[in-house]
C-alpha positions in Angstrom: -3.9 -6.6 11.5 -4.3 -4.5 14.7 -5.6 -5.6 18.1 -5.9 -3.0 20.8 -6.9 -4.6 24.1 -8.1 -2.5 27.1 -5.5 0.3 26.8 -5.4 2.9 29.5 -3.6 6.2 29.6 -3.7 8.9 32.3 -1.7 12.2 32.1 -0.4 14.1 35.1 -1.4 11.3 37.5 -1.9 12.5 41.1 -2.1 16.2 40.3 -4.9 18.6 40.0 -4.4 18.4 36.2 -4.9 14.6 36.1 -6.6 13.5 32.9 -7.9 10.1 32.0 -7.3 10.2 28.2 -8.0 6.5 27.4 -10.3 4.4 29.5 -9.9 0.7 28.7 -10.1 1.1 24.9 -10.3 -2.0 22.7 -10.4 -2.2 18.9 -9.7 -4.9 16.4 -8.9 -4.1 12.7 -9.0 -6.7 10.0 -6.4 -6.5 7.1 -7.7 -3.9 4.7 -10.0 -2.1 7.1 -10.1 1.7 6.7 -11.6 3.2 9.9 -12.4 6.8 10.4 -12.4 8.2 14.0 -14.5 11.1 15.2 -15.3 12.8 18.5 -15.3 16.1 20.3 -12.3 17.9 21.8 -10.6 15.8 24.4 -12.3 12.6 23.3 -9.0 10.8 23.1 -8.7 10.5 19.3 -5.1 11.7 18.8 -4.1 10.1 22.1 -5.3 6.8 20.7 -3.2 7.1 17.6 -0.2 8.2 19.6 -0.6 5.1 21.8 -0.5 2.9 18.7 2.5 4.8 17.3 4.4 4.5 20.6 4.8 8.2 21.3 4.6 7.3 25.0 3.9 4.1 26.9 0.4 3.2 27.9 -0.4 2.6 31.5 -2.2 -0.7 30.9 -3.5 -3.0 28.1 -1.8 -4.4 25.0 -1.3 -3.4 21.4 -0.6 -6.1 18.8 0.2 -5.8 15.1 -0.3 -9.1 13.1 -0.3 -10.9 16.4 3.0 -9.4 17.6 2.9 -7.6 20.9 4.4 -4.1 20.4 3.1 -2.6 23.6 6.6 -2.0 25.0 8.3 -1.4 21.6 9.8 2.1 21.3 8.4 4.5 18.7 11.4 4.3 16.4 11.2 0.5 16.1 7.5 0.7 15.3 8.3 3.0 12.4 9.3 -0.1 10.4 5.7 -1.1 10.0 3.7 2.0 10.6 3.1 4.9 8.3 1.9 8.2 9.7 0.7 11.6 8.4 0.3 14.4 10.9 -2.0 17.5 10.9 0.8 19.9 10.4 2.1 19.8 6.8 5.6 20.8 8.1 5.8 17.6 10.1 7.0 14.3 8.6 9.5 15.8 6.0 12.9 17.4 6.1 12.4 20.9 4.9 16.0 21.6 3.9 16.3 18.4 1.8 15.1 17.9 -1.7 12.0 15.9 -2.7 13.9 12.9 -3.9 16.1 12.9 -0.8 13.0 12.8 1.4 11.6 10.0 -0.6 14.9 8.1 -0.4 14.7 8.4 3.4 11.2 7.0 3.4 12.2 4.2 1.0 15.0 3.2 3.4 12.7 3.1 6.4 13.4 0.1 8.5 16.8 -0.3 7.0 20.0 1.7 7.1 18.9 5.3 6.8 21.7 6.8 4.9 22.2 8.5 1.6 25.8 7.4 1.2 24.9 5.0 -1.6 23.2 7.7 -3.5 20.0 7.5 -5.5 20.3 5.4 -8.6 18.5 6.0 -11.8 16.0 3.1 -11.3 15.1 4.5 -7.9 14.7 8.0 -9.3 12.5 6.7 -12.0 10.3 5.0 -9.4 10.0 8.3 -7.5 9.1 10.2 -10.7 6.3 7.7 -11.5 4.8 7.9 -8.0 5.0 11.7 -7.9 3.3 11.9 -11.3 0.3 10.0 -9.9 -0.2 12.9 -7.4 -1.0 15.2 -10.3 0.9 18.1 -8.7 3.8 18.4 -11.1 6.3 17.4 -8.4 8.0 14.9 -10.6 9.6 17.8 -12.5 10.9 19.3 -9.2 12.8 16.4 -7.7 15.7 18.4 -6.4 13.5 21.3 -5.0 13.7 21.8 -1.3 10.6 20.5 0.4 10.4 23.7 2.5 9.5 25.6 -0.7 6.4 23.5 -1.4 2.9 24.6 -0.5 1.0 23.0 2.4 -1.0 20.8 0.1 2.0 19.7 -1.9 3.9 18.9 1.2 1.1 16.9 2.8 0.6 14.9 -0.5 4.4 14.2 -0.4 4.2 13.1 3.2 1.3 10.8 2.4 3.4 9.3 -0.4 6.4 8.9 1.9 4.2 7.2 4.6 3.0 4.6 2.1 6.1 4.1 0.0 7.0 0.9 1.7 3.4 -0.3 2.2 3.1 -0.1 6.0 1.1 -2.7 7.9 -0.9 0.2 9.4 -1.4 3.8 8.2 -2.2 6.4 10.8 -3.7 9.7 9.6 -4.2 12.3 12.4 -6.4 15.0 11.0 -4.0 15.2 8.1 -6.2 17.6 6.1 -7.3 19.9 8.9 -4.6 22.6 8.3 -5.4 22.9 4.5 -7.9 25.0 2.6 -11.1 23.2 1.5 -10.0 22.6 -2.1 -6.6 21.3 -1.2 -8.0 19.2 1.7 -10.3 17.5 -0.8 -7.4 16.8 -3.2 -5.3 15.2 -0.4 -8.3 13.3 0.9 -9.0 11.9 -2.6 -5.3 10.9 -2.9 -5.6 9.2 0.5 -8.6 7.1 -0.7 -6.8 6.2 -3.9 -3.6 5.1 -2.2 -5.3 3.1 0.5 -7.5 1.3 -2.1 -4.7 0.7 -4.6 -2.4 -0.8 -1.9 -5.1 -2.5 0.1 -3.8 -0.7 3.3 -5.2 -1.0 6.8 -5.8 2.6 8.0 -7.0 4.7 11.0 -8.0 8.2 10.1 -8.9 10.8 12.7 -11.0 13.6 11.3 -13.1 16.5 12.5 -15.2 16.5 9.4 -18.4 14.4 9.8 -19.1 14.1 6.1 -15.5 12.9 5.5 -15.9 10.4 8.3 -19.0 9.0 6.7 -17.7 9.0 3.1 -14.3 7.6 3.7 -13.5 4.0 4.6 -15.6 1.0 5.5 -16.0 1.6 9.2 -16.5 4.5 11.6 -15.9 4.8 15.4 -16.9 7.6 17.6 -14.9 8.4 20.8 -16.0 10.4 23.9 -14.1 10.9 27.1 -11.5 8.3 26.3 -13.9 5.6 25.3 -15.4 4.2 22.0 -19.1 4.9 22.2 -20.2 4.0 18.7 -18.8 1.6 16.1 -20.5 1.1 12.7 -19.5 -0.6 9.5 -20.6 -1.9 6.1 -24.0 -1.0 4.7 -25.2 0.7 7.9 -22.3 3.1 7.7 -23.0 3.8 4.0 -26.6 4.9 5.0 -25.4 7.3 7.7 -26.2 11.0 7.6 -24.6 13.7 9.8 -27.8 14.0 11.7 -27.6 10.3 12.5 -24.2 10.7 14.0 -25.3 13.6 16.2 -28.2 11.5 17.4 -26.0 8.5 18.1 -23.7 10.7 20.1 -26.5 12.1 22.3 -27.8 8.6 22.8 -24.5 7.1 23.8 -23.1 10.0 25.8 -26.3 11.5 27.3 -25.3 15.0 26.2 -25.4 17.2 23.1 -22.5 17.3 20.7 -20.9 20.7 21.4 -17.8 20.8 19.3 -18.1 23.9 17.1 -15.3 22.9 14.8 -17.0 19.7 13.9 -20.5 21.2 13.7 -19.2 23.7 11.1 -17.7 20.8 9.1 -21.0 19.2 8.6 
């Protein structure tokens, strides 16, 4: 489903602030893979997702979706087959529009993004059914402005919007990091349910080591712009947080020193 071949990205080239964010990163995802991505600050996790999403061009390498080279494809054209949920619950939705209007925009992704035709009853019923599955009561608030929702409600809605048209690849960039623990668990559970029900291929960046182990069928660890550990299947299921810390030290030659991730053990 996804092939990333030796992608390279350097910021502020030729200046004192030059930063090699991605150093010849390669990764292949099969259809239905759910891969969690962990690493310390500056490891290149979000940069990697941004490269796939087309936020900015890579300096070298290739990115392919289902065999199609999208390396030079602009971000807005990749949106047809990518779903994305950001860390900030305020991103990814239109705050001044109603819940059903936001869903209608997501439903029309890749087509003509207009509300001129209006939302018919059949479409509205579909939205109500999907919102009901979230268990947050949003199906009774279809016309409510999204800006009035709580962070957790908004993030759950964004997750639904990102997967409404079954994307070829779902990108989750620390999408529970800004939520309180109880709400984060709810959104994470919803994520697992949606990915499994739709058989989605997904990449999820997280700072929580337990979540990285529990979610998905594969885990990769990044450090200084490289993938230094890649584990899947039964070996991943047997992992403990202590194993990840040891693997990091073995692969990087240094101790894991990210306080935020250590506290999330």
